[in-house]
mmCIF file of the N, C-alpha and C atoms, coordinates in Angstrom:
data_MODEL
# 
_entry.id   MODEL 
# 
loop_
_atom_site.group_PDB 
_atom_site.id 
_atom_site.type_symbol 
_atom_site.label_atom_id 
_atom_site.label_alt_id 
_atom_site.label_comp_id 
_atom_site.label_asym_id 
_atom_site.label_entity_id 
_atom_site.label_seq_id 
_atom_site.pdbx_PDB_ins_code 
_atom_site.Cartn_x 
_atom_site.Cartn_y 
_atom_site.Cartn_z 
_atom_site.occupancy 
_atom_site.B_iso_or_equiv 
_atom_site.pdbx_formal_charge 
_atom_site.auth_seq_id 
_atom_site.auth_comp_id 
_atom_site.auth_asym_id 
_atom_site.auth_atom_id 
_atom_site.pdbx_PDB_model_num 
ATOM 1   N N  . MET A 1 1  ? 6.120  4.718  32.398 1.00 0.00 ? 1  MET A N  1 
ATOM 2   C CA . MET A 1 1  ? 6.970  5.775  32.902 1.00 0.00 ? 1  MET A CA 1 
ATOM 3   C C  . MET A 1 1  ? 6.156  7.067  33.016 1.00 0.00 ? 1  MET A C  1 
ATOM 4   N N  . GLU A 1 2  ? 6.199  7.682  34.187 1.00 0.00 ? 2  GLU A N  1 
ATOM 5   C CA . GLU A 1 2  ? 5.451  8.920  34.422 1.00 0.00 ? 2  GLU A CA 1 
ATOM 6   C C  . GLU A 1 2  ? 6.153  10.107 33.814 1.00 0.00 ? 2  GLU A C  1 
ATOM 7   N N  . LYS A 1 3  ? 5.369  11.024 33.286 1.00 0.00 ? 3  LYS A N  1 
ATOM 8   C CA . LYS A 1 3  ? 5.936  12.278 32.794 1.00 0.00 ? 3  LYS A CA 1 
ATOM 9   C C  . LYS A 1 3  ? 6.224  13.157 33.996 1.00 0.00 ? 3  LYS A C  1 
ATOM 10  N N  . THR A 1 4  ? 7.376  13.809 33.961 1.00 0.00 ? 4  THR A N  1 
ATOM 11  C CA . THR A 1 4  ? 7.690  14.728 35.050 1.00 0.00 ? 4  THR A CA 1 
ATOM 12  C C  . THR A 1 4  ? 7.105  16.095 34.723 1.00 0.00 ? 4  THR A C  1 
ATOM 13  N N  . THR A 1 5  ? 6.645  16.758 35.739 1.00 0.00 ? 5  THR A N  1 
ATOM 14  C CA . THR A 1 5  ? 6.082  18.094 35.524 1.00 0.00 ? 5  THR A CA 1 
ATOM 15  C C  . THR A 1 5  ? 7.196  19.124 35.606 1.00 0.00 ? 5  THR A C  1 
ATOM 16  N N  . ALA A 1 6  ? 6.951  20.263 35.044 1.00 0.00 ? 6  ALA A N  1 
ATOM 17  C CA . ALA A 1 6  ? 7.938  21.342 35.056 1.00 0.00 ? 6  ALA A CA 1 
ATOM 18  C C  . ALA A 1 6  ? 8.164  21.798 36.490 1.00 0.00 ? 6  ALA A C  1 
ATOM 19  N N  . GLU A 1 7  ? 9.424  21.923 36.863 1.00 0.00 ? 7  GLU A N  1 
ATOM 20  C CA . GLU A 1 7  ? 9.774  22.411 38.191 1.00 0.00 ? 7  GLU A CA 1 
ATOM 21  C C  . GLU A 1 7  ? 9.823  23.934 38.220 1.00 0.00 ? 7  GLU A C  1 
ATOM 22  N N  . PHE A 1 8  ? 10.055 24.514 37.056 1.00 0.00 ? 8  PHE A N  1 
ATOM 23  C CA . PHE A 1 8  ? 10.173 25.964 36.918 1.00 0.00 ? 8  PHE A CA 1 
ATOM 24  C C  . PHE A 1 8  ? 9.205  26.412 35.833 1.00 0.00 ? 8  PHE A C  1 
ATOM 25  N N  . PRO A 1 9  ? 8.945  27.702 35.756 1.00 0.00 ? 9  PRO A N  1 
ATOM 26  C CA . PRO A 1 9  ? 8.071  28.179 34.679 1.00 0.00 ? 9  PRO A CA 1 
ATOM 27  C C  . PRO A 1 9  ? 8.687  27.881 33.311 1.00 0.00 ? 9  PRO A C  1 
ATOM 28  N N  . LYS A 1 10 ? 7.846  27.471 32.377 1.00 0.00 ? 10 LYS A N  1 
ATOM 29  C CA . LYS A 1 10 ? 8.310  27.247 31.009 1.00 0.00 ? 10 LYS A CA 1 
ATOM 30  C C  . LYS A 1 10 ? 8.660  28.592 30.386 1.00 0.00 ? 10 LYS A C  1 
ATOM 31  N N  . CYS A 1 11 ? 9.766  28.620 29.658 1.00 0.00 ? 11 CYS A N  1 
ATOM 32  C CA . CYS A 1 11 ? 10.203 29.857 28.996 1.00 0.00 ? 11 CYS A CA 1 
ATOM 33  C C  . CYS A 1 11 ? 9.584  29.908 27.602 1.00 0.00 ? 11 CYS A C  1 
ATOM 34  N N  . GLU A 1 12 ? 8.290  30.147 27.594 1.00 0.00 ? 12 GLU A N  1 
ATOM 35  C CA . GLU A 1 12 ? 7.517  30.149 26.351 1.00 0.00 ? 12 GLU A CA 1 
ATOM 36  C C  . GLU A 1 12 ? 7.906  31.294 25.427 1.00 0.00 ? 12 GLU A C  1 
ATOM 37  N N  . THR A 1 13 ? 8.221  32.453 25.978 1.00 0.00 ? 13 THR A N  1 
ATOM 38  C CA . THR A 1 13 ? 8.612  33.596 25.155 1.00 0.00 ? 13 THR A CA 1 
ATOM 39  C C  . THR A 1 13 ? 9.910  33.290 24.414 1.00 0.00 ? 13 THR A C  1 
ATOM 40  N N  . LEU A 1 14 ? 10.850 32.663 25.088 1.00 0.00 ? 14 LEU A N  1 
ATOM 41  C CA . LEU A 1 14 ? 12.099 32.242 24.456 1.00 0.00 ? 14 LEU A CA 1 
ATOM 42  C C  . LEU A 1 14 ? 11.795 31.316 23.279 1.00 0.00 ? 14 LEU A C  1 
ATOM 43  N N  . ARG A 1 15 ? 10.940 30.331 23.501 1.00 0.00 ? 15 ARG A N  1 
ATOM 44  C CA . ARG A 1 15 ? 10.582 29.373 22.449 1.00 0.00 ? 15 ARG A CA 1 
ATOM 45  C C  . ARG A 1 15 ? 9.943  30.081 21.263 1.00 0.00 ? 15 ARG A C  1 
ATOM 46  N N  . LEU A 1 16 ? 9.018  30.992 21.536 1.00 0.00 ? 16 LEU A N  1 
ATOM 47  C CA . LEU A 1 16 ? 8.329  31.698 20.452 1.00 0.00 ? 16 LEU A CA 1 
ATOM 48  C C  . LEU A 1 16 ? 9.286  32.568 19.642 1.00 0.00 ? 16 LEU A C  1 
ATOM 49  N N  . LYS A 1 17 ? 10.189 33.279 20.324 1.00 0.00 ? 17 LYS A N  1 
ATOM 50  C CA . LYS A 1 17 ? 11.159 34.121 19.610 1.00 0.00 ? 17 LYS A CA 1 
ATOM 51  C C  . LYS A 1 17 ? 12.091 33.269 18.755 1.00 0.00 ? 17 LYS A C  1 
ATOM 52  N N  . ARG A 1 18 ? 12.519 32.145 19.289 1.00 0.00 ? 18 ARG A N  1 
ATOM 53  C CA . ARG A 1 18 ? 13.391 31.238 18.541 1.00 0.00 ? 18 ARG A CA 1 
ATOM 54  C C  . ARG A 1 18 ? 12.677 30.698 17.306 1.00 0.00 ? 18 ARG A C  1 
ATOM 55  N N  . MET A 1 19 ? 11.441 30.295 17.486 1.00 0.00 ? 19 MET A N  1 
ATOM 56  C CA . MET A 1 19 ? 10.681 29.734 16.377 1.00 0.00 ? 19 MET A CA 1 
ATOM 57  C C  . MET A 1 19 ? 10.363 30.778 15.313 1.00 0.00 ? 19 MET A C  1 
ATOM 58  N N  . ARG A 1 20 ? 10.119 32.029 15.723 1.00 0.00 ? 20 ARG A N  1 
ATOM 59  C CA . ARG A 1 20 ? 9.870  33.102 14.748 1.00 0.00 ? 20 ARG A CA 1 
ATOM 60  C C  . ARG A 1 20 ? 11.055 33.310 13.820 1.00 0.00 ? 20 ARG A C  1 
ATOM 61  N N  . LEU A 1 21 ? 12.250 33.046 14.330 1.00 0.00 ? 21 LEU A N  1 
ATOM 62  C CA . LEU A 1 21 ? 13.455 33.156 13.510 1.00 0.00 ? 21 LEU A CA 1 
ATOM 63  C C  . LEU A 1 21 ? 13.703 31.880 12.693 1.00 0.00 ? 21 LEU A C  1 
ATOM 64  N N  . GLY A 1 22 ? 12.874 30.885 12.917 1.00 0.00 ? 22 GLY A N  1 
ATOM 65  C CA . GLY A 1 22 ? 13.012 29.627 12.179 1.00 0.00 ? 22 GLY A CA 1 
ATOM 66  C C  . GLY A 1 22 ? 14.217 28.811 12.608 1.00 0.00 ? 22 GLY A C  1 
ATOM 67  N N  . LEU A 1 23 ? 14.611 28.948 13.875 1.00 0.00 ? 23 LEU A N  1 
ATOM 68  C CA . LEU A 1 23 ? 15.790 28.249 14.369 1.00 0.00 ? 23 LEU A CA 1 
ATOM 69  C C  . LEU A 1 23 ? 15.426 27.067 15.256 1.00 0.00 ? 23 LEU A C  1 
ATOM 70  N N  . SER A 1 24 ? 16.142 25.974 15.072 1.00 0.00 ? 24 SER A N  1 
ATOM 71  C CA . SER A 1 24 ? 16.031 24.871 16.019 1.00 0.00 ? 24 SER A CA 1 
ATOM 72  C C  . SER A 1 24 ? 16.829 25.264 17.260 1.00 0.00 ? 24 SER A C  1 
ATOM 73  N N  . GLN A 1 25 ? 16.720 24.499 18.311 1.00 0.00 ? 25 GLN A N  1 
ATOM 74  C CA . GLN A 1 25 ? 17.484 24.805 19.520 1.00 0.00 ? 25 GLN A CA 1 
ATOM 75  C C  . GLN A 1 25 ? 18.979 24.726 19.238 1.00 0.00 ? 25 GLN A C  1 
ATOM 76  N N  . SER A 1 26 ? 19.368 23.746 18.456 1.00 0.00 ? 26 SER A N  1 
ATOM 77  C CA . SER A 1 26 ? 20.775 23.584 18.084 1.00 0.00 ? 26 SER A CA 1 
ATOM 78  C C  . SER A 1 26 ? 21.260 24.741 17.212 1.00 0.00 ? 26 SER A C  1 
ATOM 79  N N  . GLN A 1 27 ? 20.439 25.142 16.261 1.00 0.00 ? 27 GLN A N  1 
ATOM 80  C CA . GLN A 1 27 ? 20.799 26.268 15.395 1.00 0.00 ? 27 GLN A CA 1 
ATOM 81  C C  . GLN A 1 27 ? 20.941 27.555 16.199 1.00 0.00 ? 27 GLN A C  1 
ATOM 82  N N  . LEU A 1 28 ? 20.112 27.727 17.215 1.00 0.00 ? 28 LEU A N  1 
ATOM 83  C CA . LEU A 1 28 ? 20.197 28.915 18.061 1.00 0.00 ? 28 LEU A CA 1 
ATOM 84  C C  . LEU A 1 28 ? 21.557 28.980 18.745 1.00 0.00 ? 28 LEU A C  1 
ATOM 85  N N  . THR A 1 29 ? 21.979 27.883 19.369 1.00 0.00 ? 29 THR A N  1 
ATOM 86  C CA . THR A 1 29 ? 23.261 27.909 20.074 1.00 0.00 ? 29 THR A CA 1 
ATOM 87  C C  . THR A 1 29 ? 24.431 28.085 19.107 1.00 0.00 ? 29 THR A C  1 
ATOM 88  N N  . CYS A 1 30 ? 24.349 27.503 17.915 1.00 0.00 ? 30 CYS A N  1 
ATOM 89  C CA . CYS A 1 30 ? 25.403 27.695 16.901 1.00 0.00 ? 30 CYS A CA 1 
ATOM 90  C C  . CYS A 1 30 ? 25.454 29.148 16.458 1.00 0.00 ? 30 CYS A C  1 
ATOM 91  N N  . SER A 1 31 ? 24.287 29.735 16.231 1.00 0.00 ? 31 SER A N  1 
ATOM 92  C CA . SER A 1 31 ? 24.213 31.126 15.799 1.00 0.00 ? 31 SER A CA 1 
ATOM 93  C C  . SER A 1 31 ? 24.756 32.067 16.873 1.00 0.00 ? 31 SER A C  1 
ATOM 94  N N  . MET A 1 32 ? 24.477 31.746 18.121 1.00 0.00 ? 32 MET A N  1 
ATOM 95  C CA . MET A 1 32 ? 25.007 32.555 19.222 1.00 0.00 ? 32 MET A CA 1 
ATOM 96  C C  . MET A 1 32 ? 26.530 32.524 19.211 1.00 0.00 ? 32 MET A C  1 
ATOM 97  N N  . SER A 1 33 ? 27.092 31.335 19.032 1.00 0.00 ? 33 SER A N  1 
ATOM 98  C CA . SER A 1 33 ? 28.552 31.184 18.995 1.00 0.00 ? 33 SER A CA 1 
ATOM 99  C C  . SER A 1 33 ? 29.153 31.949 17.830 1.00 0.00 ? 33 SER A C  1 
ATOM 100 N N  . GLU A 1 34 ? 28.499 31.866 16.674 1.00 0.00 ? 34 GLU A N  1 
ATOM 101 C CA . GLU A 1 34 ? 28.977 32.567 15.482 1.00 0.00 ? 34 GLU A CA 1 
ATOM 102 C C  . GLU A 1 34 ? 28.998 34.079 15.683 1.00 0.00 ? 34 GLU A C  1 
ATOM 103 N N  . LYS A 1 35 ? 28.067 34.588 16.483 1.00 0.00 ? 35 LYS A N  1 
ATOM 104 C CA . LYS A 1 35 ? 27.997 36.025 16.752 1.00 0.00 ? 35 LYS A CA 1 
ATOM 105 C C  . LYS A 1 35 ? 28.886 36.436 17.930 1.00 0.00 ? 35 LYS A C  1 
ATOM 106 N N  . GLY A 1 36 ? 29.625 35.470 18.473 1.00 0.00 ? 36 GLY A N  1 
ATOM 107 C CA . GLY A 1 36 ? 30.527 35.772 19.578 1.00 0.00 ? 36 GLY A CA 1 
ATOM 108 C C  . GLY A 1 36 ? 29.838 35.916 20.916 1.00 0.00 ? 36 GLY A C  1 
ATOM 109 N N  . ILE A 1 37 ? 28.627 35.394 21.010 1.00 0.00 ? 37 ILE A N  1 
ATOM 110 C CA . ILE A 1 37 ? 27.880 35.465 22.268 1.00 0.00 ? 37 ILE A CA 1 
ATOM 111 C C  . ILE A 1 37 ? 28.116 34.169 23.027 1.00 0.00 ? 37 ILE A C  1 
ATOM 112 N N  . ASN A 1 38 ? 28.446 34.296 24.304 1.00 0.00 ? 38 ASN A N  1 
ATOM 113 C CA . ASN A 1 38 ? 28.687 33.124 25.140 1.00 0.00 ? 38 ASN A CA 1 
ATOM 114 C C  . ASN A 1 38 ? 27.531 32.137 24.986 1.00 0.00 ? 38 ASN A C  1 
ATOM 115 N N  . SER A 1 39 ? 27.843 30.939 24.554 1.00 0.00 ? 39 SER A N  1 
ATOM 116 C CA . SER A 1 39 ? 26.802 29.955 24.283 1.00 0.00 ? 39 SER A CA 1 
ATOM 117 C C  . SER A 1 39 ? 26.960 28.746 25.201 1.00 0.00 ? 39 SER A C  1 
ATOM 118 N N  . PHE A 1 40 ? 26.058 27.792 25.041 1.00 0.00 ? 40 PHE A N  1 
ATOM 119 C CA . PHE A 1 40 ? 26.025 26.585 25.842 1.00 0.00 ? 40 PHE A CA 1 
ATOM 120 C C  . PHE A 1 40 ? 25.310 25.520 25.030 1.00 0.00 ? 40 PHE A C  1 
ATOM 121 N N  . SER A 1 41 ? 25.193 24.353 25.535 1.00 0.00 ? 41 SER A N  1 
ATOM 122 C CA . SER A 1 41 ? 24.584 23.233 24.828 1.00 0.00 ? 41 SER A CA 1 
ATOM 123 C C  . SER A 1 41 ? 23.114 23.506 24.512 1.00 0.00 ? 41 SER A C  1 
ATOM 124 N N  . SER A 1 42 ? 22.686 23.040 23.354 1.00 0.00 ? 42 SER A N  1 
ATOM 125 C CA . SER A 1 42 ? 21.276 23.195 22.977 1.00 0.00 ? 42 SER A CA 1 
ATOM 126 C C  . SER A 1 42 ? 20.360 22.432 23.927 1.00 0.00 ? 42 SER A C  1 
ATOM 127 N N  . ASN A 1 43 ? 20.905 21.463 24.646 1.00 0.00 ? 43 ASN A N  1 
ATOM 128 C CA . ASN A 1 43 ? 20.093 20.743 25.637 1.00 0.00 ? 43 ASN A CA 1 
ATOM 129 C C  . ASN A 1 43 ? 19.544 21.697 26.693 1.00 0.00 ? 43 ASN A C  1 
ATOM 130 N N  . TYR A 1 44 ? 20.320 22.722 27.011 1.00 0.00 ? 44 TYR A N  1 
ATOM 131 C CA . TYR A 1 44 ? 19.856 23.689 28.004 1.00 0.00 ? 44 TYR A CA 1 
ATOM 132 C C  . TYR A 1 44 ? 18.687 24.512 27.475 1.00 0.00 ? 44 TYR A C  1 
ATOM 133 N N  . ILE A 1 45 ? 18.714 24.846 26.196 1.00 0.00 ? 45 ILE A N  1 
ATOM 134 C CA . ILE A 1 45 ? 17.593 25.585 25.608 1.00 0.00 ? 45 ILE A CA 1 
ATOM 135 C C  . ILE A 1 45 ? 16.318 24.773 25.790 1.00 0.00 ? 45 ILE A C  1 
ATOM 136 N N  . SER A 1 46 ? 16.403 23.486 25.513 1.00 0.00 ? 46 SER A N  1 
ATOM 137 C CA . SER A 1 46 ? 15.254 22.594 25.688 1.00 0.00 ? 46 SER A CA 1 
ATOM 138 C C  . SER A 1 46 ? 14.780 22.597 27.143 1.00 0.00 ? 46 SER A C  1 
ATOM 139 N N  . ARG A 1 47 ? 15.717 22.505 28.062 1.00 0.00 ? 47 ARG A N  1 
ATOM 140 C CA . ARG A 1 47 ? 15.371 22.485 29.493 1.00 0.00 ? 47 ARG A CA 1 
ATOM 141 C C  . ARG A 1 47 ? 14.719 23.789 29.928 1.00 0.00 ? 47 ARG A C  1 
ATOM 142 N N  . PHE A 1 48 ? 15.234 24.905 29.427 1.00 0.00 ? 48 PHE A N  1 
ATOM 143 C CA . PHE A 1 48 ? 14.647 26.198 29.777 1.00 0.00 ? 48 PHE A CA 1 
ATOM 144 C C  . PHE A 1 48 ? 13.217 26.277 29.240 1.00 0.00 ? 48 PHE A C  1 
ATOM 145 N N  . GLU A 1 49 ? 13.053 25.890 27.980 1.00 0.00 ? 49 GLU A N  1 
ATOM 146 C CA . GLU A 1 49 ? 11.741 26.014 27.329 1.00 0.00 ? 49 GLU A CA 1 
ATOM 147 C C  . GLU A 1 49 ? 10.688 25.108 27.965 1.00 0.00 ? 49 GLU A C  1 
ATOM 148 N N  . CYS A 1 50 ? 11.082 23.929 28.421 1.00 0.00 ? 50 CYS A N  1 
ATOM 149 C CA . CYS A 1 50 ? 10.087 23.011 29.006 1.00 0.00 ? 50 CYS A CA 1 
ATOM 150 C C  . CYS A 1 50 ? 9.953  23.176 30.515 1.00 0.00 ? 50 CYS A C  1 
ATOM 151 N N  . GLY A 1 51 ? 10.820 23.987 31.115 1.00 0.00 ? 51 GLY A N  1 
ATOM 152 C CA . GLY A 1 51 ? 10.694 24.269 32.544 1.00 0.00 ? 51 GLY A CA 1 
ATOM 153 C C  . GLY A 1 51 ? 11.382 23.277 33.449 1.00 0.00 ? 51 GLY A C  1 
ATOM 154 N N  . SER A 1 52 ? 12.216 22.397 32.903 1.00 0.00 ? 52 SER A N  1 
ATOM 155 C CA . SER A 1 52 ? 12.916 21.456 33.773 1.00 0.00 ? 52 SER A CA 1 
ATOM 156 C C  . SER A 1 52 ? 14.157 22.075 34.408 1.00 0.00 ? 52 SER A C  1 
ATOM 157 N N  . GLN A 1 53 ? 14.589 23.212 33.894 1.00 0.00 ? 53 GLN A N  1 
ATOM 158 C CA . GLN A 1 53 ? 15.711 23.944 34.489 1.00 0.00 ? 53 GLN A CA 1 
ATOM 159 C C  . GLN A 1 53 ? 15.479 25.439 34.326 1.00 0.00 ? 53 GLN A C  1 
ATOM 160 N N  . LYS A 1 54 ? 15.791 26.170 35.374 1.00 0.00 ? 54 LYS A N  1 
ATOM 161 C CA . LYS A 1 54 ? 15.667 27.630 35.320 1.00 0.00 ? 54 LYS A CA 1 
ATOM 162 C C  . LYS A 1 54 ? 16.937 28.203 34.693 1.00 0.00 ? 54 LYS A C  1 
ATOM 163 N N  . PRO A 1 55 ? 16.808 29.106 33.735 1.00 0.00 ? 55 PRO A N  1 
ATOM 164 C CA . PRO A 1 55 ? 18.000 29.700 33.134 1.00 0.00 ? 55 PRO A CA 1 
ATOM 165 C C  . PRO A 1 55 ? 18.800 30.487 34.170 1.00 0.00 ? 55 PRO A C  1 
ATOM 166 N N  . TRP A 1 56 ? 20.081 30.214 34.243 1.00 0.00 ? 56 TRP A N  1 
ATOM 167 C CA . TRP A 1 56 ? 20.931 30.951 35.165 1.00 0.00 ? 56 TRP A CA 1 
ATOM 168 C C  . TRP A 1 56 ? 21.201 32.341 34.593 1.00 0.00 ? 56 TRP A C  1 
ATOM 169 N N  . LYS A 1 57 ? 21.710 33.229 35.432 1.00 0.00 ? 57 LYS A N  1 
ATOM 170 C CA . LYS A 1 57 ? 21.867 34.644 35.080 1.00 0.00 ? 57 LYS A CA 1 
ATOM 171 C C  . LYS A 1 57 ? 22.666 34.838 33.791 1.00 0.00 ? 57 LYS A C  1 
ATOM 172 N N  . LYS A 1 58 ? 23.827 34.194 33.649 1.00 0.00 ? 58 LYS A N  1 
ATOM 173 C CA . LYS A 1 58 ? 24.655 34.375 32.453 1.00 0.00 ? 58 LYS A CA 1 
ATOM 174 C C  . LYS A 1 58 ? 23.935 33.872 31.200 1.00 0.00 ? 58 LYS A C  1 
ATOM 175 N N  . ALA A 1 59 ? 23.151 32.828 31.337 1.00 0.00 ? 59 ALA A N  1 
ATOM 176 C CA . ALA A 1 59 ? 22.384 32.315 30.193 1.00 0.00 ? 59 ALA A CA 1 
ATOM 177 C C  . ALA A 1 59 ? 21.302 33.312 29.798 1.00 0.00 ? 59 ALA A C  1 
ATOM 178 N N  . ARG A 1 60 ? 20.619 33.901 30.793 1.00 0.00 ? 60 ARG A N  1 
ATOM 179 C CA . ARG A 1 60 ? 19.584 34.899 30.495 1.00 0.00 ? 60 ARG A CA 1 
ATOM 180 C C  . ARG A 1 60 ? 20.190 36.116 29.808 1.00 0.00 ? 60 ARG A C  1 
ATOM 181 N N  . ILE A 1 61 ? 21.361 36.532 30.268 1.00 0.00 ? 61 ILE A N  1 
ATOM 182 C CA . ILE A 1 61 ? 22.034 37.684 29.666 1.00 0.00 ? 61 ILE A CA 1 
ATOM 183 C C  . ILE A 1 61 ? 22.430 37.367 28.223 1.00 0.00 ? 61 ILE A C  1 
ATOM 184 N N  . ALA A 1 62 ? 23.019 36.199 27.999 1.00 0.00 ? 62 ALA A N  1 
ATOM 185 C CA . ALA A 1 62 ? 23.461 35.809 26.655 1.00 0.00 ? 62 ALA A CA 1 
ATOM 186 C C  . ALA A 1 62 ? 22.281 35.712 25.692 1.00 0.00 ? 62 ALA A C  1 
ATOM 187 N N  . LEU A 1 63 ? 21.206 35.101 26.131 1.00 0.00 ? 63 LEU A N  1 
ATOM 188 C CA . LEU A 1 63 ? 20.029 34.959 25.262 1.00 0.00 ? 63 LEU A CA 1 
ATOM 189 C C  . LEU A 1 63 ? 19.377 36.312 24.991 1.00 0.00 ? 63 LEU A C  1 
ATOM 190 N N  . SER A 1 64 ? 19.319 37.160 25.994 1.00 0.00 ? 64 SER A N  1 
ATOM 191 C CA . SER A 1 64 ? 18.764 38.506 25.806 1.00 0.00 ? 64 SER A CA 1 
ATOM 192 C C  . SER A 1 64 ? 19.613 39.314 24.832 1.00 0.00 ? 64 SER A C  1 
ATOM 193 N N  . GLN A 1 65 ? 20.914 39.153 24.935 1.00 0.00 ? 65 GLN A N  1 
ATOM 194 C CA . GLN A 1 65 ? 21.825 39.828 24.012 1.00 0.00 ? 65 GLN A CA 1 
ATOM 195 C C  . GLN A 1 65 ? 21.571 39.326 22.583 1.00 0.00 ? 65 GLN A C  1 
ATOM 196 N N  . TYR A 1 66 ? 21.430 38.034 22.426 1.00 0.00 ? 66 TYR A N  1 
ATOM 197 C CA . TYR A 1 66 ? 21.196 37.463 21.094 1.00 0.00 ? 66 TYR A CA 1 
ATOM 198 C C  . TYR A 1 66 ? 19.896 38.007 20.491 1.00 0.00 ? 66 TYR A C  1 
ATOM 199 N N  . PHE A 1 67 ? 18.826 38.005 21.275 1.00 0.00 ? 67 PHE A N  1 
ATOM 200 C CA . PHE A 1 67 ? 17.519 38.443 20.775 1.00 0.00 ? 67 PHE A CA 1 
ATOM 201 C C  . PHE A 1 67 ? 17.334 39.954 20.845 1.00 0.00 ? 67 PHE A C  1 
ATOM 202 N N  . GLU A 1 68 ? 18.361 40.657 21.335 1.00 0.00 ? 68 GLU A N  1 
ATOM 203 C CA . GLU A 1 68 ? 18.343 42.120 21.420 1.00 0.00 ? 68 GLU A CA 1 
ATOM 204 C C  . GLU A 1 68 ? 17.128 42.649 22.167 1.00 0.00 ? 68 GLU A C  1 
ATOM 205 N N  . CYS A 1 69 ? 16.946 42.095 23.366 1.00 0.00 ? 69 CYS A N  1 
ATOM 206 C CA . CYS A 1 69 ? 15.848 42.542 24.221 1.00 0.00 ? 69 CYS A CA 1 
ATOM 207 C C  . CYS A 1 69 ? 16.288 42.415 25.674 1.00 0.00 ? 69 CYS A C  1 
ATOM 208 N N  . SER A 1 70 ? 15.479 42.903 26.572 1.00 0.00 ? 70 SER A N  1 
ATOM 209 C CA . SER A 1 70 ? 15.808 42.821 27.995 1.00 0.00 ? 70 SER A CA 1 
ATOM 210 C C  . SER A 1 70 ? 15.490 41.426 28.531 1.00 0.00 ? 70 SER A C  1 
ATOM 211 N N  . GLU A 1 71 ? 16.085 41.113 29.670 1.00 0.00 ? 71 GLU A N  1 
ATOM 212 C CA . GLU A 1 71 ? 15.783 39.836 30.321 1.00 0.00 ? 71 GLU A CA 1 
ATOM 213 C C  . GLU A 1 71 ? 14.298 39.747 30.653 1.00 0.00 ? 71 GLU A C  1 
ATOM 214 N N  . SER A 1 72 ? 13.745 40.840 31.157 1.00 0.00 ? 72 SER A N  1 
ATOM 215 C CA . SER A 1 72 ? 12.328 40.808 31.552 1.00 0.00 ? 72 SER A CA 1 
ATOM 216 C C  . SER A 1 72 ? 11.412 40.621 30.349 1.00 0.00 ? 72 SER A C  1 
ATOM 217 N N  . GLU A 1 73 ? 11.850 41.099 29.187 1.00 0.00 ? 73 GLU A N  1 
ATOM 218 C CA . GLU A 1 73 ? 11.072 40.921 27.972 1.00 0.00 ? 73 GLU A CA 1 
ATOM 219 C C  . GLU A 1 73 ? 11.152 39.478 27.465 1.00 0.00 ? 73 GLU A C  1 
ATOM 220 N N  . LEU A 1 74 ? 12.334 38.863 27.589 1.00 0.00 ? 74 LEU A N  1 
ATOM 221 C CA . LEU A 1 74 ? 12.534 37.504 27.091 1.00 0.00 ? 74 LEU A CA 1 
ATOM 222 C C  . LEU A 1 74 ? 12.053 36.447 28.074 1.00 0.00 ? 74 LEU A C  1 
ATOM 223 N N  . PHE A 1 75 ? 12.085 36.770 29.361 1.00 0.00 ? 75 PHE A N  1 
ATOM 224 C CA . PHE A 1 75 ? 11.708 35.791 30.391 1.00 0.00 ? 75 PHE A CA 1 
ATOM 225 C C  . PHE A 1 75 ? 10.615 36.319 31.322 1.00 0.00 ? 75 PHE A C  1 
ATOM 226 N N  . PRO A 1 76 ? 9.496  36.789 30.774 1.00 0.00 ? 76 PRO A N  1 
ATOM 227 C CA . PRO A 1 76 ? 8.445  37.308 31.658 1.00 0.00 ? 76 PRO A CA 1 
ATOM 228 C C  . PRO A 1 76 ? 7.856  36.227 32.563 1.00 0.00 ? 76 PRO A C  1 
ATOM 229 N N  . GLU A 1 77 ? 7.941  34.987 32.128 1.00 0.00 ? 77 GLU A N  1 
ATOM 230 C CA . GLU A 1 77 ? 7.403  33.874 32.912 1.00 0.00 ? 77 GLU A CA 1 
ATOM 231 C C  . GLU A 1 77 ? 8.141  33.737 34.250 1.00 0.00 ? 77 GLU A C  1 
ATOM 232 N N  . LEU A 1 78 ? 9.427  34.042 34.237 1.00 0.00 ? 78 LEU A N  1 
ATOM 233 C CA . LEU A 1 78 ? 10.210 33.952 35.474 1.00 0.00 ? 78 LEU A CA 1 
ATOM 234 C C  . LEU A 1 78 ? 9.825  35.054 36.451 1.00 0.00 ? 78 LEU A C  1 
ATOM 235 N N  . LEU A 1 79 ? 9.472  36.223 35.936 1.00 0.00 ? 79 LEU A N  1 
ATOM 236 C CA . LEU A 1 79 ? 9.059  37.325 36.793 1.00 0.00 ? 79 LEU A CA 1 
ATOM 237 C C  . LEU A 1 79 ? 7.716  37.041 37.459 1.00 0.00 ? 79 LEU A C  1 
ATOM 238 N N  . LYS A 1 80 ? 6.820  36.380 36.710 1.00 0.00 ? 80 LYS A N  1 
ATOM 239 C CA . LYS A 1 80 ? 5.494  36.064 37.240 1.00 0.00 ? 80 LYS A CA 1 
ATOM 240 C C  . LYS A 1 80 ? 5.567  35.072 38.391 1.00 0.00 ? 80 LYS A C  1 
ATOM 241 N N  . SER A 1 81 ? 6.617  34.214 38.388 1.00 0.00 ? 81 SER A N  1 
ATOM 242 C CA . SER A 1 81 ? 6.688  33.146 39.390 1.00 0.00 ? 81 SER A CA 1 
ATOM 243 C C  . SER A 1 81 ? 7.292  33.603 40.705 1.00 0.00 ? 81 SER A C  1 
ATOM 244 N N  . ARG A 1 82 ? 7.748  34.843 40.783 1.00 0.00 ? 82 ARG A N  1 
ATOM 245 C CA . ARG A 1 82 ? 8.381  35.331 42.027 1.00 0.00 ? 82 ARG A CA 1 
ATOM 246 C C  . ARG A 1 82 ? 7.373  35.573 43.104 1.00 0.00 ? 82 ARG A C  1 
# 
């Protein structure tokens, strides 16, 4: 079985920020929900981080809100690919 390549830029900054907090992808989405931030399945976090799916606008806003930073700060990889 062939490995598929990333279709979108990998969200490495998101992964690094999540890991600095010591959170798994699942723990991140649970923590977001606990803080009242619109959340989604942890599967999407994985897809964003590996580049198989581009984070949609509401997801970028929610994640930026959680990490208390701007979208451009959390997703610089997406800006580079424009």
